[in-house]
C-alpha positions as CSV (number, residue, x, y, z in Angstrom):
1,M,-32.0,-34.8,-55.1
2,N,-29.6,-37.7,-55.8
3,D,-26.5,-38.6,-53.8
4,R,-24.1,-36.7,-56.1
5,Q,-26.1,-33.5,-55.7
6,L,-26.4,-34.0,-52.0
7,I,-22.6,-34.5,-51.7
8,I,-21.9,-31.3,-53.7
9,L,-24.3,-29.4,-51.4
10,L,-22.5,-30.7,-48.3
11,V,-19.1,-29.9,-49.8
12,C,-20.2,-26.3,-50.6
13,I,-21.4,-25.9,-47.0
14,K,-18.0,-27.2,-45.7
15,I,-16.1,-24.9,-48.0
16,I,-18.1,-21.9,-47.0
17,L,-17.6,-22.7,-43.3
18,L,-13.9,-23.3,-43.8
19,G,-13.5,-20.2,-45.9
20,F,-15.1,-17.9,-43.3
21,T,-12.8,-19.6,-40.7
22,S,-9.7,-18.9,-42.8
23,I,-10.7,-15.2,-43.2
24,G,-11.5,-14.9,-39.5
25,S,-8.2,-16.4,-38.5
26,I,-6.4,-13.9,-40.7
27,L,-8.3,-11.0,-39.2
28,Y,-7.5,-12.3,-35.7
29,S,-3.8,-12.7,-36.5
30,L,-3.1,-9.3,-38.1
31,P,-3.1,-7.2,-34.8
32,F,-0.7,-9.7,-33.2
33,I,1.7,-9.4,-36.2
34,F,1.7,-5.6,-36.8
35,I,0.9,-4.0,-33.4
36,R,3.8,-4.0,-31.0
37,R,1.7,-4.0,-27.8
38,F,0.6,-7.5,-28.7
39,H,4.1,-8.8,-29.0
40,T,4.0,-10.8,-25.7
41,P,4.7,-14.6,-25.2
42,L,1.1,-15.4,-24.5
43,H,-0.1,-13.5,-27.6
44,F,2.5,-15.2,-29.7
45,L,1.1,-18.5,-28.6
46,S,-2.5,-17.3,-29.4
47,L,-1.2,-16.1,-32.8
48,N,0.2,-19.6,-33.4
49,V,-3.1,-21.3,-32.6
50,S,-4.8,-18.9,-35.0
51,I,-2.2,-19.6,-37.8
52,T,-2.7,-23.4,-37.3
53,I,-6.5,-22.9,-37.6
54,F,-5.9,-20.9,-40.9
55,V,-3.6,-23.7,-42.2
56,C,-6.0,-26.4,-41.3
57,A,-9.2,-24.7,-42.6
58,S,-7.5,-23.6,-45.9
59,F,-6.1,-27.0,-46.6
60,W,-9.4,-28.8,-46.0
61,A,-11.3,-26.3,-48.1
62,I,-9.0,-26.8,-51.0
63,Y,-9.0,-30.5,-50.5
64,Y,-12.8,-30.8,-50.5
65,F,-13.0,-28.7,-53.6
66,M,-10.4,-30.6,-55.5
67,S,-11.6,-34.1,-54.4
68,T,-15.1,-33.3,-55.4
69,F,-14.6,-31.5,-58.7
70,Y,-11.1,-32.5,-59.8
71,A,-10.6,-36.0,-58.2
72,D,-8.6,-37.3,-61.2
73,I,-6.1,-34.5,-60.9
74,L,-5.8,-34.7,-57.1
75,W,-5.4,-38.5,-56.7
76,T,-2.4,-39.9,-58.4
77,E,0.2,-42.5,-57.4
78,K,2.6,-39.8,-56.3
79,S,0.1,-37.7,-54.4
80,C,-2.2,-40.3,-52.7
81,L,-0.1,-40.9,-49.5
82,V,1.2,-37.3,-49.5
83,I,-2.4,-36.0,-49.3
84,L,-3.2,-38.4,-46.4
85,Y,-0.1,-37.2,-44.7
86,L,-1.0,-33.6,-45.1
87,Q,-4.5,-34.3,-43.8
88,T,-3.1,-35.6,-40.6
89,M,-0.3,-33.1,-40.3
90,V,-2.5,-30.0,-40.5
91,V,-4.8,-31.3,-37.8
92,C,-1.8,-32.2,-35.6
93,Q,-0.5,-28.7,-36.0
94,F,-3.7,-27.3,-34.5
95,I,-4.1,-29.8,-31.6
96,Y,-0.4,-29.6,-30.7
97,A,-0.5,-25.8,-30.7
98,L,-3.0,-26.2,-27.9
99,C,-0.6,-28.5,-26.1
100,I,2.2,-26.0,-26.5
101,V,0.0,-23.3,-24.8
102,S,-0.5,-25.6,-21.8
103,L,3.1,-26.6,-21.7
104,N,4.2,-22.9,-21.8
105,R,1.8,-21.9,-19.0
106,L,2.7,-24.9,-16.9
107,C,6.4,-24.0,-17.0
108,A,5.6,-20.3,-16.3
109,I,3.5,-21.3,-13.3
110,R,5.6,-24.1,-11.8
111,Y,8.9,-22.2,-12.3
112,H,7.5,-18.7,-11.7
113,R,10.8,-17.5,-10.3
114,S,12.6,-18.2,-13.5
115,V,12.4,-15.5,-16.2
116,V,13.3,-17.9,-18.9
117,F,9.8,-19.3,-19.2
118,R,8.3,-15.8,-19.5
119,K,10.4,-14.6,-22.4
120,K,9.3,-14.4,-26.0
121,K,12.3,-16.5,-27.0
122,W,10.9,-19.4,-25.0
123,A,7.5,-19.1,-26.6
124,I,9.0,-19.0,-30.1
125,M,11.1,-22.0,-29.4
126,C,8.1,-23.9,-28.2
127,I,6.2,-23.0,-31.4
128,V,9.1,-24.1,-33.6
129,V,9.3,-27.4,-31.8
130,Q,5.5,-27.9,-32.2
131,W,5.6,-27.3,-35.9
132,L,8.5,-29.7,-36.3
133,F,7.0,-32.4,-34.1
134,A,3.6,-32.2,-35.8
135,A,5.3,-32.5,-39.2
136,I,7.3,-35.5,-38.2
137,I,4.9,-37.6,-36.2
138,P,2.6,-38.4,-39.1
139,L,5.5,-39.6,-41.3
140,P,4.9,-43.4,-40.6
141,Q,1.8,-43.1,-42.7
142,F,4.0,-43.4,-45.8
143,G,4.4,-47.1,-44.9
144,S,0.8,-47.8,-45.7
145,S,-0.1,-49.6,-48.9
146,L,-0.4,-47.4,-52.0
147,E,-3.0,-49.8,-53.5
148,H,-5.1,-49.5,-50.3
149,C,-4.7,-45.7,-50.4
150,F,-6.7,-45.6,-53.7
151,I,-9.4,-47.9,-52.3
152,S,-10.3,-46.3,-49.0
153,G,-7.2,-44.6,-47.5
154,L,-4.8,-45.9,-44.9
155,E,-4.6,-49.5,-43.8
156,L,-6.1,-50.4,-40.4
157,N,-2.9,-50.3,-38.3
158,Y,-2.1,-46.8,-39.7
159,Q,-5.6,-45.6,-39.1
160,I,-5.2,-46.6,-35.5
161,Y,-1.9,-44.8,-35.4
162,V,-3.5,-41.6,-36.7
163,L,-6.2,-41.9,-34.1
164,F,-3.6,-42.2,-31.4
165,I,-1.5,-39.2,-32.5
166,V,-4.5,-37.0,-33.1
167,G,-6.8,-38.0,-30.2
168,V,-5.1,-40.1,-27.6
169,L,-1.6,-38.6,-27.3
170,P,-2.6,-34.9,-27.1
171,G,-5.5,-35.9,-24.8
172,I,-3.1,-37.5,-22.3
173,F,-0.7,-34.6,-22.5
174,L,-3.4,-32.0,-22.0
175,A,-4.9,-34.0,-19.1
176,I,-1.6,-34.2,-17.3
177,S,-0.4,-30.6,-18.0
178,N,-3.8,-29.0,-17.2
179,S,-4.1,-31.1,-14.0
180,L,-0.7,-29.8,-12.9
181,I,-1.7,-26.3,-13.8
182,F,-4.9,-26.6,-11.9
183,Y,-3.1,-27.9,-8.8
184,S,-0.5,-25.2,-8.9
185,V,-3.0,-22.4,-9.4
186,H,-5.2,-23.8,-6.7
187,R,-2.3,-24.0,-4.3
188,S,-1.0,-20.6,-5.1
189,T,-4.5,-19.0,-4.9
190,R,-4.8,-20.2,-1.3
191,R,-1.4,-18.8,-0.4
192,I,-2.1,-15.5,-2.2
193,R,-5.5,-15.1,-0.5
194,A,-3.7,-15.3,2.9
195,E,-1.3,-12.6,1.7
196,N,-4.1,-10.5,0.3
197,Q,-5.3,-9.9,3.9
198,R,-2.3,-7.6,4.0
199,G,-3.5,-5.8,0.8
200,D,-1.6,-7.4,-2.1
201,A,-4.0,-8.4,-4.9
202,V,-1.6,-8.7,-7.9
203,G,-0.9,-12.4,-7.4
204,L,-4.6,-13.2,-7.1
205,V,-5.3,-11.5,-10.4
206,S,-2.6,-13.6,-12.0
207,S,-4.0,-16.8,-10.6
208,Q,-7.5,-15.9,-11.9
209,R,-6.1,-15.2,-15.3
210,D,-4.4,-18.6,-15.4
211,T,-7.6,-20.3,-14.3
212,R,-9.5,-18.6,-17.0
213,L,-6.9,-19.6,-19.6
214,L,-7.1,-23.2,-18.4
215,K,-10.9,-23.2,-18.9
216,H,-10.4,-21.6,-22.3
217,M,-7.9,-24.3,-23.4
218,L,-10.1,-27.1,-22.1
219,F,-13.1,-25.8,-24.0
220,M,-11.1,-25.6,-27.2
221,Y,-9.9,-29.2,-26.8
222,V,-13.4,-30.4,-26.1
223,I,-14.7,-28.7,-29.2
224,F,-11.8,-30.2,-31.2
225,F,-12.5,-33.7,-29.7
226,C,-16.2,-33.6,-30.5
227,G,-15.6,-32.4,-34.0
228,W,-12.6,-34.4,-35.2
229,I,-12.2,-37.6,-33.1
230,P,-15.5,-39.2,-34.3
231,I,-14.2,-38.9,-37.9
232,Y,-11.0,-40.7,-37.0
233,I,-12.9,-43.4,-35.0
234,I,-15.0,-43.9,-38.1
235,G,-11.8,-44.1,-40.1
236,V,-10.7,-47.0,-38.0
237,I,-14.1,-48.8,-38.2
238,N,-14.5,-48.0,-41.9
239,W,-10.9,-48.7,-42.9
240,D,-12.0,-50.9,-45.8
241,G,-14.6,-48.5,-47.1
242,D,-17.6,-50.7,-46.5
243,G,-18.8,-49.7,-43.1
244,I,-20.6,-46.4,-43.9
245,S,-22.0,-44.8,-47.0
246,Y,-20.0,-42.0,-48.7
247,T,-22.9,-39.6,-48.4
248,V,-23.3,-40.1,-44.7
249,F,-19.5,-39.7,-44.2
250,H,-19.6,-36.4,-46.1
251,A,-22.4,-35.2,-43.8
252,L,-20.4,-36.1,-40.7
253,L,-17.4,-34.2,-42.1
254,I,-19.3,-31.0,-41.3
255,L,-18.5,-31.6,-37.6
256,P,-14.7,-30.8,-38.0
257,A,-15.5,-27.6,-40.0
258,L,-18.0,-26.5,-37.3
259,S,-15.4,-27.2,-34.6
260,L,-12.9,-24.9,-36.3
261,V,-15.5,-22.2,-36.5
262,V,-16.4,-22.5,-32.8
263,D,-12.7,-22.6,-31.7
264,L,-12.0,-19.4,-33.7
265,I,-15.0,-17.6,-32.2
266,D,-13.7,-18.7,-28.8
267,L,-10.3,-17.2,-29.5
268,F,-12.0,-13.8,-30.2
269,L,-14.2,-14.1,-27.1
270,Y,-11.4,-15.1,-24.8
271,N,-9.0,-12.3,-25.8
272,H,-10.4,-9.4,-23.9
273,E,-7.4,-7.2,-24.7
274,L,-7.9,-7.7,-28.4
275,R,-11.6,-7.1,-28.3
276,T,-11.1,-3.9,-26.4
277,Y,-8.5,-2.7,-28.9
278,L,-10.7,-3.5,-31.9
279,F,-13.7,-1.9,-30.3
280,K,-11.9,1.4,-29.5
281,K,-10.3,1.4,-33.0
282,T,-13.8,0.9,-34.6
283,R,-15.4,3.6,-32.4
284,N,-12.7,6.1,-33.2
285,Q,-13.1,5.6,-36.9
286,T,-16.8,6.0,-36.8
287,N,-16.6,9.3,-34.8
């Protein structure tokens, strides 16, 4: 098997993984869209994460197909920088969707007496801001050289910028927000346990749910980091296209596809309410 055949095989594997991820994200999203019982702020945020996974997986599947079999059509003077912008933007949408979940829960926990942060309007506003921010923050990439775009992608300083907005900035944000969430939940748990001696267990259940959500978000970010950040680090090291072979780079690109698959599976596993609903629905149809 020569390099071209190996690359085609790797591309097919990635397209299959991304295709299943896109289909899975649609199946995950449908109940949240059409069933009224799931129209809650937290479910809206979960739906948003699923939509960003769908957008990211669909874009990369189409990109891999076009860049492998129709490269002459895909890469033109007008499209080169646009494609690189879209590559960064769809990834930013996903990672900043996780940031928005953490921000929403932090506000709800820190300002638990305010009903504003527990309303659907607040969640929707956060989602809109996330989509706008993730669309705007990669725009400086258009300052990169068009000539270098055709050679190996973005210039070095722009590669570093992409690594910062995809890996460093959301990592700092999640570290701070999740630390504040952990501190607030830990403090409220101790207070609630003292109150539970008088028989009130509602607050403890809420704290346990927030702790579980925190672990869930951290797991999704770790999977994202392990799948995507090595690729962006290689992009900085290999900014001139001479540091790593094209075949090896294609093999490493399986990691982001796998990370999207794992994150989508985790969404299903975490959402106990959705799994219970789907299980009951399936059981009723089979009976």
